[in-house]
C-alpha positions in Angstrom: 95.3 127.5 124.4 96.9 127.1 121.0 97.0 123.7 119.2 100.2 121.8 119.0 102.5 122.1 116.0 101.5 118.7 114.8 97.8 119.5 115.0 98.4 122.8 113.0 100.2 120.8 110.3 97.2 118.4 110.1 95.0 121.4 109.5 97.2 122.8 106.9 97.3 119.5 105.0 93.5 119.2 105.1 93.1 122.8 103.9 95.2 122.0 100.9 93.5 118.6 100.2 89.7 118.3 100.4 90.0 114.8 101.9 92.8 112.7 103.4 92.8 109.3 105.1 94.4 108.8 108.5 97.1 106.7 106.8 97.9 109.5 104.3 98.2 112.1 107.1 100.4 109.7 109.1 102.7 109.1 106.1 103.0 112.8 105.4 104.0 113.4 109.0 106.3 110.4 109.1 104.5 109.0 112.1 102.2 106.0 112.8 98.5 106.4 112.5 97.9 105.2 116.1 100.1 108.0 117.4 97.7 110.5 115.8 94.6 109.1 117.6 94.6 111.8 120.2 95.2 114.6 117.6 92.3 113.4 115.5 90.0 113.2 118.6 90.9 116.7 119.7 90.5 118.3 116.3 87.2 116.4 115.7 85.8 117.3 119.1 86.7 120.9 118.6 85.0 120.7 115.2 88.1 121.9 113.3 87.9 118.8 111.1 85.2 116.4 110.2 85.6 112.6 110.2 84.0 110.7 107.3 83.5 107.0 108.0 85.7 104.8 105.8 86.9 107.8 103.8 89.1 110.0 106.1 89.2 113.6 107.4 88.3 116.9 105.9 88.8 120.5 107.0 85.8 122.2 108.6 85.6 125.5 106.7 83.0 126.9 109.2 85.7 127.2 111.8 88.5 129.5 110.6 90.4 130.0 113.8 92.7 127.6 115.5 92.1 129.0 119.0 90.4 126.3 121.1 88.2 128.8 123.0 86.6 130.0 119.8 85.7 126.5 118.5 84.8 124.6 121.6 81.2 123.9 122.4 80.4 124.3 126.2 78.6 120.9 126.4 81.6 119.2 124.8 83.9 120.1 127.8 84.1 119.1 131.5 86.2 120.3 134.3 89.1 118.1 135.3 87.6 117.7 138.8 84.4 116.2 137.5 83.6 112.7 138.8 83.6 109.7 136.5 79.8 109.2 137.2 78.9 112.8 136.3 81.1 112.7 133.2 79.3 109.5 131.9 75.9 111.2 132.6 77.1 114.3 130.6 78.2 112.1 127.7 74.8 110.3 127.6 72.8 113.5 128.0 74.4 115.3 125.1 75.0 112.1 123.0 78.7 112.6 122.8 81.5 110.2 122.2 84.4 112.3 123.5 84.8 115.1 126.0 87.4 117.8 126.2 88.9 118.1 129.7 89.7 121.6 130.9 91.3 123.2 133.9 90.9 126.9 134.5 89.5 127.2 131.0 92.6 125.6 129.4 92.6 122.3 127.5 94.5 119.6 129.4 93.3 116.5 127.6 90.4 114.4 126.2 88.4 111.5 127.5 86.1 109.2 125.6 82.9 107.3 126.5 84.9 104.1 126.3 87.6 105.5 128.8 84.9 106.4 131.3 83.0 103.1 131.0 86.2 101.2 131.6 87.0 103.4 134.6 83.6 102.9 136.1 83.8 99.1 135.7 87.4 98.8 137.0 86.4 100.9 140.1 84.0 98.0 140.9 86.7 95.4 140.3 85.2 94.3 137.0 88.0 93.7 134.6 87.0 94.0 130.9 89.1 94.3 127.7 88.7 96.8 124.9 86.5 94.5 122.9 84.0 94.3 125.7 84.0 98.1 126.1 83.3 98.3 122.3 80.4 95.9 122.8 79.0 98.1 125.6 79.4 101.2 123.5 77.4 99.5 120.7 74.8 98.4 123.3 74.2 102.0 124.3 73.4 103.0 120.7 71.0 100.1 120.2 67.2 100.0 120.5 65.1 97.8 122.8 66.2 95.7 125.8 69.5 94.0 125.6 72.1 92.4 127.8 75.9 91.6 127.6 77.7 89.3 129.9 80.8 90.9 131.5 82.1 87.9 133.3 80.8 85.0 135.4 79.3 87.3 138.0 78.0 90.4 136.2 76.1 91.6 133.1 75.4 95.0 131.7 71.8 95.7 130.8 70.3 98.4 128.6 66.5 98.8 129.1 64.5 101.8 127.9 66.6 104.9 128.9 68.6 103.0 131.6 72.0 101.5 131.5 73.0 99.5 134.6 75.1 96.5 135.8 73.4 93.7 137.6 74.7 90.8 139.6 73.8 87.5 137.9 73.4 85.8 141.3 71.1 88.5 142.6 67.5 87.2 143.2 65.3 89.3 141.0 62.0 88.6 142.7 61.5 90.0 146.1 57.7 89.5 146.5 58.0 87.9 149.9 60.0 90.7 151.5 57.9 93.1 153.5 58.2 95.3 156.6 55.7 97.2 158.8 56.6 100.8 159.7 55.1 102.4 162.8 54.5 106.2 162.9 57.1 107.5 163.6 60.0 105.1 162.9 63.0 104.4 160.7 63.9 101.1 159.1 66.1 99.5 156.4 64.2 97.7 153.7 66.7 95.8 151.5 68.6 98.6 149.6 66.5 101.5 151.1 66.5 103.5 154.3 62.9 104.6 155.1 62.1 107.3 157.6 58.6 108.1 158.8 58.3 111.4 160.7 55.5 113.5 162.0 55.6 117.0 160.6 53.8 120.2 161.5 55.3 122.6 159.0 53.5 121.9 155.7 55.5 124.4 153.8 58.6 122.3 153.8 59.8 121.5 150.2 59.0 117.9 149.3 61.3 116.0 147.0 60.7 113.1 144.6 61.8 110.6 147.3 59.2 111.9 149.8 55.5 111.4 150.4 53.2 113.4 152.7 50.5 111.1 154.1 47.4 111.8 156.3 47.4 109.1 159.0 46.7 108.3 162.6 49.5 108.2 165.3 50.9 104.7 165.8 49.2 103.4 162.6 51.1 100.9 160.5 52.5 101.5 157.0 53.4 98.4 155.0 56.2 98.3 152.6 56.7 95.5 150.1 57.5 94.7 146.5 54.9 94.2 143.8 52.5 91.3 143.6 50.4 89.9 140.8 47.2 91.8 140.6 48.3 94.9 142.4 46.3 98.0 141.6 46.7 101.6 142.3 43.9 104.1 142.5 44.0 107.1 140.1 40.9 108.7 141.6 37.8 107.7 143.7 36.4 105.5 140.9 39.3 104.4 138.8 42.3 102.2 139.3 45.0 100.7 137.2 47.2 97.7 137.4 50.7 98.4 138.8 52.1 96.4 135.8 50.4 98.9 133.4 51.9 101.8 135.3 55.4 100.4 135.0 54.9 99.9 131.2 53.6 103.4 130.8 56.4 104.9 132.8 58.9 102.8 130.9 60.4 101.2 134.0 62.9 98.5 133.0 61.7 95.0 133.7 64.7 94.2 135.8 63.9 97.1 138.1 60.2 96.6 138.6 60.7 94.0 141.3 63.1 96.2 143.2 60.9 99.3 143.7 59.3 99.6 147.2 55.5 99.8 147.2 53.8 101.5 150.2 50.4 100.6 151.6 48.2 102.2 154.2 45.0 100.5 155.3 45.8 97.8 152.7 45.7 100.2 149.8 48.7 101.2 147.7 49.4 104.9 148.0 52.9 105.1 146.6 55.1 103.2 144.1 58.5 104.7 145.1 60.0 107.0 142.4 57.2 106.1 140.0 53.6 107.0 141.0 51.6 108.5 143.8 48.1 107.3 144.2 44.7 108.8 145.1 44.0 108.2 148.8 40.4 108.6 150.0 40.1 110.7 153.2 39.6 108.8 156.5 36.2 109.7 157.9 36.7 108.4 161.5 38.9 110.2 163.9 39.6 113.0 161.5 40.5 115.3 164.4 43.3 112.9 165.3 44.8 112.9 161.8 48.5 113.8 161.6 50.8 114.7 158.7 53.4 112.0 158.1 56.4 112.6 155.9 57.9 109.5 154.4 61.5 109.8 153.1 63.3 107.1 151.1 67.0 106.9 150.6 68.8 104.4 148.4 71.7 103.0 150.4 72.9 100.8 147.6 71.8 99.6 144.2 73.2 97.4 141.6 76.7 98.5 140.8 75.8 101.2 138.3 72.5 102.8 137.6 72.8 105.4 134.9 69.9 107.3 133.7 70.7 108.6 130.3 69.2 110.3 127.3 69.9 108.1 124.2 
C-alpha cells in the first residue's frame, strides 16, 4: 500500500531539509500540527523518518522506498483481528510505543500503547483521562515497584516485570483461607478451580499449571496461602524459606499472598506457578500408591495481569 499524498510531501520536505520541526512542516502544508499526528506516527513507525526529541523530524536515508511493505518490521505490525490484551502484550514484549494495524497485509491504521491501555481500562468500566494514561505509560518505563491511583476503587501497580490493576478494597492477606482436597475431587479455592484426578497414562504432557503427585487413594491434599516461616524442600537435606523463593523468582509483593500453596502430609510440595518441591518417597503402602494429577485454572484475577518484558 502506498503512502498518502500528504505523507509523500512530508518525505520530500525532509529530504530537502536535514531537520524540520512539526510546526514548520505543518506551516508548509498549511495545516495544524495536531492534524499531522497520525502521519508522523505512521512515518516514524515505518522508519521512513526519525523523531528527535525537542528538535523535530529528519529523513531516514536508510529507507529509500516509500512502499510500506519494504520498510515495515514484522514485529511492529499486528492483524486487525488481534485482541486488545494480545496487542498490549506484543507492545511490551518488543518495547514498542505504536503498532501498525494490517488487514490482508495492507495497512489500515495505527494504534498506540496509550490507545490500548485506555481501551483495556474502559472495558472494565474504569474511566481515565489522557493525563492518567500518560502517567501509566511513564510508570511502565520506570524502575522498581510503583503504584498509581486510578480512582477511588482501583490502582495500577508495576512490580518487577508485571503490570496489573488491583482493587483497593480487596483484602491482600489470605492466610486464614484453606481447603482440603480429597483424591479425587474438584473444588474452587478463591480465584482458582483445582481438579485432582487419578491418572494411569504417565505419558500425558504436563503443563505449568499441573503437578503429578504420588499419593494414596482418599488421602487429603491441603491448599492454603503462605504463612510466616513456611519452608519448601529443595532436596532431602536442604530447604528454603518460601519468602526467599518469592524474592529469587521476582514475584511481586502484591501477588505473593494470592498464590495457592499445596501441602501433602503437612509438607509443601508446590507453590503454584512458582516452585515445585522435593517430595520424599512414602515407605509404607508403596504398592497402593497412585499417580495424582493436580490441575489449577485461574477463574479470575485482578482486573488486568500483564506479564511484560520491560
